[in-house]
C-alpha positions as CSV (number, residue, x, y, z in Angstrom):
1,X,-0.6,7.0,6.9
2,X,-1.5,6.1,3.4
3,X,-2.4,8.5,0.5
4,X,-3.4,7.6,-3.0
5,X,-3.1,9.4,-6.3
6,X,-3.8,8.8,-10.0
7,X,-0.6,8.6,-12.0
8,X,0.5,8.3,-15.6
9,X,3.2,5.6,-15.9
10,X,5.0,7.5,-18.7
11,X,5.6,10.4,-16.3
12,X,7.8,11.0,-13.3
13,X,6.6,13.1,-10.4
14,X,8.2,14.9,-7.4
15,X,6.8,14.4,-3.9
16,X,7.4,17.4,-1.7
17,X,6.8,16.7,2.0
18,X,7.7,18.4,5.3
19,X,7.9,16.2,8.4
20,X,7.0,17.2,11.9
21,X,9.0,16.0,15.0
22,X,11.3,13.7,13.0
23,X,14.3,13.2,15.3
24,X,15.9,10.0,14.1
25,X,17.3,9.3,10.6
26,X,15.2,6.1,10.2
27,X,12.1,7.3,12.1
28,X,9.7,7.8,9.1
29,X,10.0,5.6,6.0
30,X,8.3,6.5,2.7
31,X,7.1,3.8,0.3
32,X,5.4,4.1,-3.1
33,X,3.3,1.1,-4.2
34,X,5.2,-1.0,-1.6
35,X,8.6,0.0,-2.8
36,X,10.8,1.9,-0.2
37,X,12.0,5.2,-1.6
38,X,13.7,6.6,1.5
39,X,13.2,8.3,4.9
40,X,12.2,11.8,5.9
41,X,15.1,14.0,7.0
42,X,15.6,14.7,10.7
43,X,14.5,18.0,12.1
44,X,14.3,19.6,15.5
45,X,12.2,18.1,18.3
46,X,8.5,19.2,18.0
47,X,9.3,21.3,14.9
48,X,9.1,20.9,11.1
49,X,12.1,19.6,9.3
50,X,13.5,21.5,6.3
51,X,11.5,19.4,3.8
52,X,12.2,16.6,1.5
53,X,11.8,15.9,-2.2
54,X,11.4,12.4,-3.5
55,X,11.5,11.6,-7.2
56,X,8.8,9.2,-8.2
57,X,10.2,7.6,-11.3
58,X,7.9,5.9,-13.9
59,X,9.4,2.5,-13.0
60,X,7.7,2.4,-9.6
61,X,4.4,3.9,-10.7
62,X,1.3,2.0,-11.8
63,X,-1.4,3.0,-14.4
64,X,-4.3,4.3,-12.4
65,X,-4.2,4.4,-8.6
66,X,-0.8,4.6,-6.7
67,X,-0.2,4.7,-3.0
68,X,2.3,6.6,-0.9
69,X,2.8,5.3,2.7
70,X,4.5,7.0,5.6
71,X,5.3,4.6,8.4
72,X,6.9,5.4,11.8
73,X,9.5,3.0,13.0
74,X,8.3,3.0,16.6
75,X,4.6,2.7,17.2
76,X,3.2,5.4,19.5
77,X,5.7,8.1,18.4
78,X,3.9,11.3,17.4
79,X,4.7,12.7,14.0
80,X,3.2,14.5,11.1
81,X,3.6,15.4,7.4
82,X,2.5,18.3,5.4
């Protein structure tokens, strides 16, 4: 899943996200503008995890449009973010 947002390069942002059905530590990767920033934390099967916060520092942001991508490690796995 890919989402986009407009950013100001001089600022840092926090991305707050809760994952659904994340059962492996490396199941869902998170990238910003193609740069890996981490993985969603594990949670219980078919449940929401406790939530994650990622710091989006100015060094990885672009003037104008920025992208955040969530990618599952095994195609076909069901998952979600909120």
